[in-house]
C-alpha positions as CSV (number, residue, x, y, z in Angstrom):
1,R,64.9,114.6,134.9
2,K,64.8,115.4,131.4
3,S,65.3,118.9,132.5
4,A,68.7,118.3,134.2
5,R,69.4,116.3,130.7
6,I,68.6,119.5,128.6
7,C,70.8,121.6,130.6
8,A,73.6,119.1,130.5
9,A,73.5,119.1,127.0
10,R,73.8,122.8,126.7
11,A,76.5,123.1,128.5
12,S,78.3,120.4,126.3
13,L,77.1,122.6,123.2
14,S,78.7,125.6,124.7
15,F,82.0,124.0,125.4
16,A,81.6,122.5,121.5
17,R,81.6,125.7,120.1
18,S,84.6,127.1,122.3
19,R,86.9,123.9,121.3
20,P,89.5,124.7,118.2
21,R,88.2,122.8,114.8
22,D,91.7,120.7,114.8
23,W,91.5,118.8,118.2
24,Q,91.6,114.8,118.7
25,L,89.1,112.2,120.2
26,K,90.7,111.3,123.5
27,T,88.5,111.2,126.3
28,A,84.8,110.4,127.3
29,S,83.7,113.7,127.3
30,D,85.1,114.7,123.8
31,V,82.5,111.6,122.7
32,L,79.8,113.3,124.7
33,V,80.6,117.1,122.8
34,L,80.5,115.4,119.6
35,R,77.1,113.7,120.1
36,T,75.2,116.4,121.7
37,G,76.8,118.9,119.3
38,R,73.6,121.4,117.6
39,D,75.6,123.9,115.7
40,G,76.3,123.7,111.8
41,R,79.4,121.5,112.4
42,T,77.6,118.8,113.6
43,M,77.5,116.5,110.8
44,R,81.6,117.0,110.8
45,K,81.8,115.9,114.7
46,I,80.0,113.0,114.1
47,I,82.2,111.8,111.4
48,L,84.8,112.5,113.4
49,A,83.6,110.6,116.5
50,V,82.8,107.7,114.3
51,S,86.3,107.5,112.9
52,A,88.0,107.6,116.0
53,L,85.6,105.5,118.3
54,R,87.1,102.3,116.8
55,G,90.9,103.2,118.2
56,S,89.5,105.4,120.9
57,L,86.6,103.5,123.1
58,C,89.3,100.9,123.9
59,S,90.7,103.2,126.3
60,L,87.9,104.6,127.8
61,P,86.2,103.7,131.3
62,Q,83.7,100.5,131.5
63,D,80.8,102.7,131.9
64,A,81.5,105.0,128.7
65,A,78.8,103.7,126.5
66,T,76.2,104.1,129.2
67,T,77.2,107.9,129.9
68,L,77.6,108.8,126.1
69,M,73.8,107.5,125.8
70,S,72.6,109.4,128.8
71,H,72.9,112.4,127.2
72,L,71.0,111.7,124.1
73,Y,67.8,112.7,125.9
74,W,65.7,112.5,123.1
75,A,66.1,108.6,122.7
76,P,63.7,106.2,123.8
77,Y,63.9,104.3,127.1
78,W,65.0,101.2,125.5
79,V,67.5,102.8,123.4
80,Q,69.1,104.4,126.5
81,R,69.4,100.7,128.3
82,W,69.7,97.8,125.6
83,I,72.9,99.6,123.4
84,P,74.8,100.8,126.2
85,S,74.7,97.3,127.1
86,W,75.4,95.8,124.2
87,L,78.3,98.3,123.3
88,S,80.1,97.6,126.6
89,R,79.7,93.9,125.9
90,L,80.9,94.3,122.2
91,M,83.7,96.6,123.0
92,F,85.0,95.5,126.5
93,G,84.0,91.9,126.8
94,S,87.2,90.5,126.7
95,A,90.5,91.2,127.7
96,A,93.5,90.9,124.8
97,P,95.0,86.8,125.0
98,A,98.2,86.6,126.5
99,P,100.7,85.4,123.1
100,L,102.6,81.9,123.1
101,L,105.9,81.9,124.4
102,S,108.9,82.5,121.7
103,D,110.2,78.7,122.3
104,H,106.9,77.4,121.5
105,V,106.2,79.2,118.6
106,A,109.9,78.0,117.5
107,S,109.0,74.5,117.7
108,L,106.0,75.2,115.7
109,C,107.9,76.2,113.2
110,K,110.4,73.7,113.1
111,R,107.8,71.4,112.6
112,A,106.3,73.4,109.6
113,L,103.1,73.7,111.6
114,L,103.3,77.8,111.3
115,P,102.5,79.2,107.8
116,V,103.9,82.4,105.8
117,F,100.5,84.2,104.6
118,A,101.1,85.9,101.2
119,L,98.2,88.9,101.1
120,P,97.5,91.2,98.4
121,K,99.2,94.7,99.2
122,L,96.2,96.6,98.3
123,D,94.5,94.9,101.3
124,T,96.7,95.6,104.0
125,R,96.4,99.4,102.6
126,R,92.7,99.4,103.4
127,G,93.6,98.5,107.1
128,N,92.7,94.1,106.5
129,G,96.1,93.1,107.7
130,I,96.9,89.8,109.9
131,K,96.0,90.8,113.8
132,R,96.5,87.6,115.6
133,L,96.8,83.6,114.8
134,Y,95.3,81.4,117.0
135,V,96.7,77.8,117.9
136,A,95.1,74.6,119.0
137,E,97.1,71.7,119.2
138,Y,95.6,68.3,119.2
139,E,97.0,64.6,118.6
140,N,96.6,64.6,114.9
141,G,96.6,68.0,113.9
142,V,96.7,71.7,114.3
143,E,93.5,74.2,114.0
144,I,94.4,77.4,112.8
145,T,92.4,80.6,113.2
146,V,93.5,83.7,111.5
147,V,91.8,87.1,112.8
148,F,92.2,89.8,110.4
149,W,91.5,93.5,111.2
150,D,88.7,93.5,108.9
151,E,87.2,92.4,105.8
152,D,85.8,94.9,102.9
153,R,84.7,94.3,99.7
154,P,86.0,96.2,96.8
155,N,83.0,98.7,96.3
156,A,83.2,100.9,99.3
157,L,79.3,101.1,99.7
158,L,78.8,98.1,99.5
159,S,81.7,97.2,102.1
160,F,80.3,100.0,104.5
161,V,76.5,98.4,104.5
162,Y,78.7,94.7,105.0
163,D,80.5,95.9,107.9
164,M,77.4,97.3,109.5
165,M,75.7,93.8,109.4
166,R,78.6,91.9,110.2
167,M,78.8,94.2,113.6
168,L,75.2,93.5,114.2
169,L,75.4,89.8,113.4
170,F,78.5,89.1,114.4
171,G,79.6,91.5,117.2
172,R,82.6,92.4,115.4
173,A,84.4,94.1,112.5
174,E,87.2,91.6,112.4
175,D,87.1,88.9,109.9
176,V,88.0,85.2,111.2
177,E,88.9,82.3,109.1
178,T,90.2,78.9,110.1
179,F,92.1,76.0,108.6
180,H,93.5,72.7,110.1
181,I,97.0,71.1,109.2
182,L,96.9,67.2,109.9
183,L,99.6,65.1,110.5
184,N,100.9,61.6,109.5
185,E,101.8,58.7,112.2
186,A,105.2,60.1,112.3
187,G,103.8,63.6,113.4
188,E,104.7,65.5,110.2
189,P,102.0,67.6,108.1
190,R,100.2,65.7,105.1
191,A,97.5,67.8,104.2
192,V,95.8,71.1,105.0
193,E,91.8,70.7,105.4
194,F,90.2,74.2,104.0
195,K,86.4,74.0,105.6
196,G,84.7,76.6,103.9
197,T,87.9,78.7,103.6
198,Y,89.2,77.7,100.4
199,A,89.3,80.3,97.5
200,A,89.5,77.4,94.5
201,D,90.2,79.8,91.4
202,A,88.6,82.9,92.8
203,Q,90.5,86.1,92.4
204,Y,91.0,89.1,94.8
205,F,87.7,91.1,92.6
206,T,85.7,88.1,92.1
207,R,82.4,90.2,93.6
208,L,80.8,86.8,95.3
209,P,83.8,84.1,96.5
210,K,82.2,81.0,97.4
211,H,83.2,79.4,100.7
212,N,84.7,76.3,99.5
213,S,86.3,73.4,101.2
214,C,89.1,70.9,100.1
215,T,91.6,69.0,101.6
216,I,95.1,69.5,99.8
217,P,98.2,67.6,100.4
218,F,101.1,69.3,102.2
219,E,103.5,68.9,99.3
220,K,101.0,71.2,97.4
221,F,102.4,74.4,99.5
222,S,105.5,76.0,98.4
223,P,108.0,75.7,101.2
224,R,109.2,79.3,102.3
225,P,112.7,79.3,103.7
226,T,112.8,81.6,106.7
227,R,115.5,82.0,110.0
228,L,114.1,82.0,113.1
229,G,115.4,84.5,116.0
230,T,117.9,81.6,117.5
231,G,119.6,81.7,114.0
232,A,117.8,78.6,113.1
233,E,116.8,77.9,109.3
234,V,113.2,76.3,108.5
235,L,111.0,75.9,105.9
236,L,107.3,76.9,106.5
237,P,104.1,76.5,104.1
238,L,103.4,79.7,102.1
239,I,99.2,80.0,102.2
240,W,98.2,82.7,99.5
241,I,94.9,84.9,100.3
242,N,93.6,85.2,97.2
243,T,90.5,86.8,97.6
244,W,88.9,90.1,99.5
245,N,86.6,87.7,101.9
246,H,90.2,85.9,103.1
247,A,90.0,82.5,101.4
248,F,93.1,80.5,101.1
249,G,94.9,78.8,98.5
250,E,97.9,77.0,97.7
251,A,98.8,78.7,94.5
252,N,98.8,82.6,93.7
253,N,95.2,83.7,91.7
254,N,96.4,87.4,91.9
255,P,99.8,87.2,89.9
256,Q,99.3,90.6,88.9
257,M,99.2,92.1,92.3
258,D,101.8,93.2,94.3
259,M,102.0,90.8,97.8
260,V,103.0,91.2,101.9
261,H,104.4,88.3,103.3
262,Y,103.0,87.8,107.0
263,L,105.5,85.4,109.1
264,P,105.7,84.5,113.0
265,S,106.7,86.8,115.2
266,V,110.0,85.1,115.7
267,C,110.8,84.5,112.2
268,T,113.0,87.0,109.8
269,T,112.3,87.8,106.2
270,C,115.1,85.5,104.5
271,P,117.3,82.8,105.8
272,T,121.1,83.1,106.3
273,V,122.3,82.7,102.6
274,D,124.3,84.4,100.4
275,P,123.0,87.9,99.8
276,T,122.4,87.6,95.9
277,V,119.9,84.6,96.8
278,A,118.3,86.5,99.5
279,A,117.5,89.3,97.1
280,E,116.3,86.6,95.0
281,L,113.5,85.7,97.3
282,H,112.0,89.2,97.0
283,R,112.7,89.7,93.8
284,P,109.3,90.4,92.2
285,S,108.1,87.7,89.2
286,P,105.1,87.7,87.2
287,S,104.1,84.7,88.7
288,D,105.0,85.9,92.7
289,R,105.4,89.3,93.3
290,V,106.2,90.0,96.8
291,L,107.8,92.8,98.7
292,S,111.2,93.1,100.4
293,K,109.6,94.1,103.9
294,A,107.4,90.9,105.7
295,R,105.4,91.9,108.4
296,A,104.9,89.5,111.7
297,Y,101.9,88.1,113.5
298,Q,101.4,87.4,116.9
299,V,100.8,83.6,117.7
300,C,98.1,82.6,120.7
301,V,96.6,79.7,122.1
302,G,93.0,79.2,121.3
303,C,90.5,76.9,119.1
304,R,87.7,78.6,117.0
305,A,84.9,78.2,119.2
306,E,87.1,80.2,121.8
307,V,88.0,83.1,119.8
308,D,84.4,83.3,118.8
309,G,83.4,83.5,122.7
310,R,85.6,86.8,122.5
311,F,82.9,88.4,120.8
312,H,79.2,89.2,121.1
313,G,77.0,88.9,118.1
314,L,73.7,86.9,117.1
315,I,75.8,84.3,115.2
316,S,79.5,83.3,115.3
317,T,79.7,82.4,111.3
318,F,78.1,81.5,108.4
319,H,79.4,78.5,107.5
320,S,80.9,75.5,109.7
321,T,84.3,75.6,110.2
322,T,84.7,71.7,111.3
323,C,82.9,68.4,110.9
324,D,82.4,65.0,112.9
325,E,84.5,63.4,110.7
326,L,87.8,66.1,111.0
327,E,87.0,66.1,114.8
328,R,87.6,62.4,114.6
329,A,90.9,62.8,112.6
330,L,91.9,65.3,115.0
331,G,92.0,63.2,117.7
332,K,92.3,64.5,121.7
333,R,93.2,68.5,122.0
334,L,96.8,68.6,123.8
335,C,96.9,72.6,124.1
């Protein structure tokens, strides 16, 4: 059996040497070539594999991880059995969620239950923008879970170590943050509850921002005028993402940084008003620097527990995003 694996590895090595240098990783066989290369370009190939795995493994067959590890004939038996199983669950554990219908999203916007997010442009350049937003509706409030593509520390080396740690502990590279919008008796927003996700006065480059908790009155959030695809104009609360670990706040703690706005997918960037007023909304100022182009986020149904269930890490989070008192205040789940 070992001889057969050695022959397979040598065949892959010969194939790798005959390949041009400027090729892209597309199939499972390409992964095998990269992992079994033995020539002077081995490290370069492994780097290419690591950079491409994140965007390519999702299109590989279900047994790609097992096939990959089977060619590592020098690895111990437990590595060849445990790691493929873990990688398979990590990469193929859950299908993509179905987004909410546009009418439902528009209804949430009309009730001001979906926010506009302001994220530092620097963070989006690092690939840490908003990937998806999950909504769970309750009798007396809404739970909003924001999934970011990644979470990077300002220091590149520490960020790499941090990513590896989160991949092991949480089973994901994505950053998941949750907060709640509480309603009054009339069904209108009255406060936003940040449980371990409040930035306080921390700024983007704060080395170790704390996981603060706070209840902020809804009127503290600036209303952002927005137009729906149907033409209706709505006012959505503006929530600032102030730190590299995506802690939220009602004010901009980084006035010196350019911002990118994220809106629900059914919205446009500005309301149907006079062009000079619309331009004023996007004019950079010392206290509120924004970009003229906003980005859309997709809205799906799901609570924090359901979102965590999509990943297969050892733990789901370092801090609790809810408590018994908050659960009683929210009441029974509706959707």
